[in-house]
N, C-alpha and C positions, 0 to 999 in steps of 0.2 A: 492332498493331504503333505505330501512335500515338501508342497510350494509353502507350505504355513511352518514347518519344522526348518527348513532352512533359514531362515533368519536365524531363529534361536542358536540354530548350529555358530554361526558367522559370531552374533552375538558372545559364545561361548570363546568361542576362536579368539579373539579381539579381547574378551577378559583376561584371560589368561596370558598373553602377549604383555598386555598391561601393567599385569603383575608382575612377568619375568620381570620386564624391566626396573619396577618400581626398589626392589630391593638392592640394585646395583648402585645406582644413585644416593639410596641411604645407607647402604652400606660402607658408599665410600666420604659420605661426609659424615656417620658415626666415629670411620677408625681415625678423622681428621678431629673431632672433636676430641677422642680418647687421646691422642696422641697432646694434643693441647692440654687436657685435665691431667694426663702424666705427666708433663712438663713443670706444669703448678706446681703438682705437689711434691715431685724434686725440689723446686726451689724453696718454697716451703719445708721440707726437712733440712733441705740445706743451712736452710736460717735459725734453723735448731742447734746446729754444729756448733761445737767450741771456736772452731777458725773462725765462723763467719762473725759469731759474738766478739772474738778476739779482734777480728776487721773494726767493726763496729765501734770498739775501745780507742783503736790505737787511729781511726778517723777523726771522732770525738776529740781526741789529745790532739792531731794534729790541728783542727779547726782552732783549738783552745791557743795554741803555741801562734799560729797566724793571727791571731786577733789581739795576744802578748806582744807578738813582733809589730803589726802594723801600730799599737798605741806607742810603743818607746819608739818607733823610728819616727812617730810625728811628733813628739816632745821634743828629739833631737834636732826635726828642722827646724822644729820652732825656736830651740837654743840656738843652734848655730845662725840661723836670722839677728835674732837677738845679740848676739856675738858682735856679729857684721853692724849690727849699726851702733852697738858700744863701742868697737875700735873708731868708729867714724867720730863719734860724739866726742871721746878722750882726747882724738886728735885736734878734734877743735877748740876744744878746752886746752892743748899746750897749747896751739898756734896764738890762741886766743890771749894765753899768761903769759909768751915768750914777749908777744907786742906791747904788751902793756909793761914789760919790765924794762925792754928798753925805751919803752917813752918816758917811766918813771930816772929811768937813768938818764935820758935827756933832759927832763925837767931838772933838774941837782946842775947840769953840766951848765944849763943856760942862765939858773940862780947864779952859781959862780961866777960866771964870767962877767954877767949882769952887776955882781956886788950886793947882791939882795941878800943883808946876813944874816936875817930873821929864819930863810931856810932854808941857808946853808946850816945855823945853828942845827936848825932839824933834821938837815941831814946825818949831822956826823952822831946825834941822838942815838939815830936809829939803830936796832943792831940785825935789823932784817928789813929788805926792802918794802913788803909788805908793811911794817911797822911805819917807814917814812913816807906811805903816799895813804898812810889812815891817818897823819900825824895833821893836827888842826891847819898850822900854819899853812903846809906844803897844801892842802886840800883848797882851802879860801886862792890860796894864787893857782891851783891849776885853772879852778873856774874862771878866773879871769885870762888866762892864757890859753884857753879851747883845751884842758886836758881832763876836765871833771869825770871820764869815765875811769879813770886811775882808780877809782875807789876800786872797781870791783876786781882787780887783782885776785885780793885777798881771798874772794867769794868764786873768783874763779880757781884760782889753784886750786881749794876745798874739794869745789863741785870736778874736780881733772882725778883729785886723788881719791874719789869717794867711786867714781867710773871706773878709776882700775882694779877699785878693788873689788867691784861686782863682776869686771871682767874675768879675772883670778876665779870665781867663782861661779860664772858661769862655764870657763873652760874646763873648771874639774865638775860641775854635772854633767856637762857634753862627754867627756870620759866614762864617766860613770856612764850614761846610758849606753855609749855605744859598747862595755865591757858588757852590759846585759843585754844587751840585742845579738851579739855576738856568740852568749850562751843558747838566746833561742833559737837563732838559726843555726846551730849546730844539733838543737832537740829537731828540729824542723827536719833537718837533713836524717838524723837516726829513725823519727817515727816514718818517713818516705822510702828509707830500707825495711823498715816491718811490713809495711804492707806490699812490698815486693816479695817479698819470704813467701810470707802468707797467699800472694796468688802465685807463688812457683810449684806451692804442693799442694795446689786445689782443684778439685778434680773439674769435669765441665760444668758438673751440677752447682758446685760451688760457685764457680768463676762466673756462670749465669746470675748466682742470685748476687754477688758483688756485683756484677756490673748495673743489675737492674738498682740496688740500692745507689750508688753512684749517680746513676743517673737521675733519679729521684732527689739526691740532692741537689746535684745541677740547676734540673729545672725548678727548684723550692729555692734558690737561691739567689736566681736569675729573676726568678716572678718578684721575690722580696724586695730584692736590688730595683726591681721596676717602680713597685709600690709605693719605697719610700722616697724616690725621685719624680713623682707626681704629686707626691702630700706636701713634699717639701717647696716644689714649684709653684702650688695653690698656694702654699703659705706665703710664697714670696709675692705672689699675685695681689692676695687681700692685703697683706701690708702697703705693698704699693698704690691699690687702689684706694687705702685709710690715710694715706700719707698724700696723694692728692687731691687738686683742689678740682681736676675735671670731673665733668657728669657721666663723661663718655666709660664706657664698661670694661672693665680690666680684659687684657687677651686670656685665653685658657690654652691648657696643652700641657703634653707633657715635657718633663725637665729636659734640657738638652743632653743627648748622648743614652736616654733609654725611653724615647717617643714607641707608641705601638706599631707604628710604622716602619719606626728603624727597625723593627726587630720583628717585623714579619717571616717567617718561613725561615728564621734566626737557627743557628745551633751554635754549640761551644767548642769556643776559640781554639781550645785546648784539647786534643785527642789522646786522653789518656785521666789519670785521677789528677784531681786538684783540690784546691782548697785556698777559700778566698770569703774576703767579709766585706760590706760597703763602704771602701777608703773614699768615695768622692767626696770631698773637699776638704780632707787631710792638709796642716802645713806642710807648707815642701819649701826646700832651701830658697833666698832669694825672695822670699815674702810672700811666694807664690804659693796656688792651691792645689789639691790632686786631683786632675781633669779626664781620673778614669780609675781603672780597678786595677789593683795587683794581684794575678792568679797563680798562687804556686804550685810548682811540679818538678819532678827530678827534672833533670840537667836534660837535656835533647830529647825531652818529650816533644812532640810532632804537635804545631802550629798549622790549621785547617783555614781555610777560606769560609768566611760563615755563611756569603753569601755568593753569587756569581756577579763578579765584574773584575774589572782591570787593577793592574800592582803598579805601586809606584818603592823601587827599592833603593835605601838610602841609609845613612849612617852621620852621627852628630855624638858631640862630646856627654849628653845628657843622654837622649834614649841609646846611644850606641846601635847597635845593628836593626832597620827598622824598617817595617813594611805598612804602605800604606793602600787598604784595598778603596777602590771607588766601586761601589755598588752603581747599578743601569736606576735606580730610584734618585739618586744625586746624596745617598746618604755615603760617610766613609769613616771606616772602620780600621783604626791605627793601633800595629802593635811591637814595642816596645823592648830592649833590654835582652834580644836575642841571642843566644849562643850563636847561632850564622843563619841565613838565609837559605833556601831551597837552591842544589847546585842548579837543576835545570831551568831556576824561575829566571826572566829578564823584566827591567821595567817597562811595562806597558803591555804587558802582556794581559792575554782575557784568562780567567780562571773560572774553575768550577766552582760551585759547592763543595766543601768537603779534600779538596786540593789539599795538599800540602807546601805550605809558603814558609814554613822555618822551623827556627828547635827552641826551644826553653833556654835560656841562660840568663847570665847578669852581667852583659855587657855597660858598654859608659855610666853613670854616673851611680850606677844599682852595684859595681863591680865587687863589695863589701857587703851585701848583703843575700840571703838564700836564693837561689835559684827562681826565676818567676819570670812571666808577660805582665808588661802593663799593658791593661787595652782600654781603647777607648772608641766609642760611638760617637760621631762628627753629623748631626741631621744638616 
């Protein structure tokens, strides 16, 4: 009888022991779930607050201001390039006009010294050098002595005058564009200050909600930019394929600077609040095209390594203080217009993802713009 009951007692004891263990694990898991749920609820409640809504409004206004600034800056860069080309054209026209005037005067002198009275009469009858070189007698003689190009003088002079007038208009437009951009730069700075004020007054729940919002915005922008560049590359490949007589298939892949392999494990280079648009391809000085994205943030906002790699520190007149980050996969990440480079960083040094490499500024040719980092991805 005892032999038959013993296993039952053992089974009962074993069952009790197991039941005693289960609540410990279950309660621990339940507590974690409860904490997570409570945190999510707190963030959800914070998102209903007026401060959060105000932050959203300021962020939207900041994004709009950045977009307007990029448009104005692109217009200014395009106008500046046109002015450069126009100045060169005016100089060419003026040089040509001077050469033609000299040739015309030389022709008159030669006509006088050779005793060609018909040409001398034309010279004295003309009230301007333009009338002189367009007179019938002089033009006929000019053809004989290989100076037929003299009839271009009047046209060249008029073109020089037109170009000079257009140049004045272009410079006026640039000045207006710079004034408008300066207003937007101040607007961006003011909106960034408003963001900082909201954060300074925020409690932990509101900060968590804002951080989550900023992360969502950054991730969406990066993804939108990647997709836009991939689409642009597909369209370029299609145009190349259509315009080529070759039967070989066109190459495919992501756009330069935004391939999916280049952004694997990628983090945002700005360790703080930032606003930007996809400004890839926008006009830049000297007829160049923008090869990166300008990410606007408050001055001295930390910039971090987006991946593991080695750094090269340098400076130049265009980019100001710069950092090149060479990843292990061969992709190069470029940061420009920094306020300063990290003081404990040296060229050739290896850094881990998230390491501070510099700080947001507007050095180089960005000294009159709102503070930002020019960021490039070079696969």
